[in-house]
C-alpha positions, 0 to 999 in steps of 0.5 A: 121526405121519405115519410111523406113519399113512402109512409103516406101511401103505405098508411092510405093503402092500409086504411083502404083495404078493410072496406074493400072486402077482397073485392077490387084492386089498388093500383100504384103507378111508378117509374123506371127509377124503381128498377134502375138508379137515376144518376144524381138522384139516389133518394128518388130511386130509393123512394120509387123502389120502396113504393113498388115493394109496398105495392107488390103484395104478399 
């Protein structure tokens, strides 16, 4: 589950960046679960946080 929900966006971003030539933006949309744990859903919160950190940039 982690590989699909976090790994796939990571690799898609890596493939999309070179043709963009530093012009343009990649915008990922997440939820508040990236900042605050959802009771009973720790994996969901963890994956949202991981996607947020991927999007944070350099």
